C-alpha positions as CSV (number, residue, x, y, z in Angstrom):
1,M,-9.0,-12.7,-12.7
2,S,-7.4,-9.2,-12.8
3,Q,-5.0,-7.9,-10.7
4,F,-5.0,-4.9,-8.5
5,I,-2.5,-2.5,-7.1
6,F,-2.7,-1.1,-3.7
7,A,-0.4,2.3,-3.2
8,Y,-0.2,2.8,0.2
9,H,-0.7,6.7,1.4
10,G,0.4,7.8,5.1
11,G,1.2,6.0,8.0
12,K,4.4,6.2,10.2
13,R,7.7,4.8,10.6
14,P,7.7,2.8,14.1
15,E,9.5,4.5,16.7
16,T,11.1,1.3,18.5
17,P,11.9,-2.1,17.4
18,E,9.5,-3.1,19.8
19,E,6.8,-1.2,17.9
20,G,8.1,-2.3,14.7
21,E,7.5,-5.9,15.9
22,K,3.9,-5.2,16.4
23,V,3.5,-3.2,13.0
24,M,4.8,-6.0,10.7
25,A,2.5,-8.5,12.5
26,Q,-0.2,-6.7,11.8
27,W,0.9,-6.7,8.2
28,N,1.6,-10.4,8.2
29,A,-1.9,-11.0,10.0
30,W,-3.8,-8.9,7.2
31,F,-1.3,-10.3,4.4
32,G,-2.5,-13.8,5.8
33,T,-6.2,-12.8,5.3
34,M,-5.6,-12.6,1.6
35,G,-4.1,-16.0,1.1
36,D,-3.1,-17.0,-2.6
37,D,-4.5,-13.4,-3.6
38,L,-1.5,-11.3,-2.7
39,I,0.4,-11.6,-5.9
40,V,3.4,-9.7,-4.2
41,P,3.2,-8.2,-0.5
42,G,5.6,-5.3,-2.1
43,A,7.5,-3.0,0.6
44,P,7.4,0.3,2.1
45,L,9.1,3.3,-0.2
46,G,11.4,6.2,0.7
47,M,11.0,9.9,-0.2
48,S,10.2,10.3,-3.6
49,K,11.0,13.0,-6.1
50,T,8.5,14.4,-8.6
51,V,9.6,15.2,-12.3
52,D,7.9,16.8,-14.6
53,D,8.5,18.5,-18.2
54,S,10.3,21.4,-16.4
55,S,11.6,20.3,-12.6
56,I,12.3,17.7,-10.5
57,T,11.4,18.5,-6.7
58,D,11.8,16.4,-3.4
59,D,8.2,16.9,-2.1
60,G,6.8,13.6,-3.5
61,G,4.0,15.5,-4.8
62,A,0.6,16.1,-3.0
63,N,0.2,12.8,-1.6
64,P,3.8,10.7,-1.6
65,L,3.2,7.3,-1.5
66,S,4.4,5.3,1.5
67,G,4.2,1.6,0.0
68,Y,2.5,-0.7,-2.4
69,S,1.0,-4.5,-2.9
70,V,-0.5,-6.2,-6.0
71,V,-3.2,-8.4,-5.3
72,A,-5.7,-10.9,-7.3
73,A,-9.3,-10.1,-7.5
74,E,-13.0,-10.4,-9.1
75,S,-13.3,-6.6,-9.2
76,I,-12.4,-3.3,-7.8
77,E,-15.2,-3.6,-5.5
78,V,-13.5,-6.9,-4.1
79,A,-10.0,-5.3,-4.1
80,C,-11.5,-2.2,-2.1
81,E,-12.9,-4.6,0.4
82,M,-9.5,-6.2,0.6
83,A,-8.0,-2.8,1.5
84,K,-10.3,-2.2,4.1
85,G,-8.1,-4.4,6.3
86,C,-4.6,-2.6,5.9
87,P,-3.3,-1.8,9.2
88,M,-3.0,2.1,8.1
89,V,-6.9,2.3,7.3
90,Q,-7.4,0.4,10.4
91,D,-5.6,2.8,12.6
92,H,-6.6,5.8,10.7
93,S,-3.0,6.7,9.7
94,G,-3.1,6.4,6.0
95,S,-5.4,5.3,3.2
96,V,-4.8,2.9,0.5
97,E,-5.0,3.8,-3.5
98,V,-6.7,0.7,-5.5
99,A,-6.1,0.6,-9.4
100,E,-6.3,-2.4,-11.5
101,I,-3.3,-3.3,-13.6
102,L,-4.4,-2.7,-17.1
103,E,-3.0,-5.7,-19.4
104,M,-1.4,-4.4,-22.7
């Protein structure tokens, strides 16, 4: 079985502790649907910097990452179906980029 990274883009930080608890419950419920296929739950990410050959910028790029997870799936299509359950996808506040982690 292959592993895939879910790179989260968008979403928003909860404004209150109560909203934070509600959001975490949604994420934990989604993670629960994946069972043992959830390899690394991951974490949210802070603002990033973009490094290229001539500069370092504070913009995080055109579509900055907001978090990540690693899952196991039979194919990228199966992983994409899993990603559709992401709370950010469900509430239209963000998206999930799905990419296979290649063995070297």
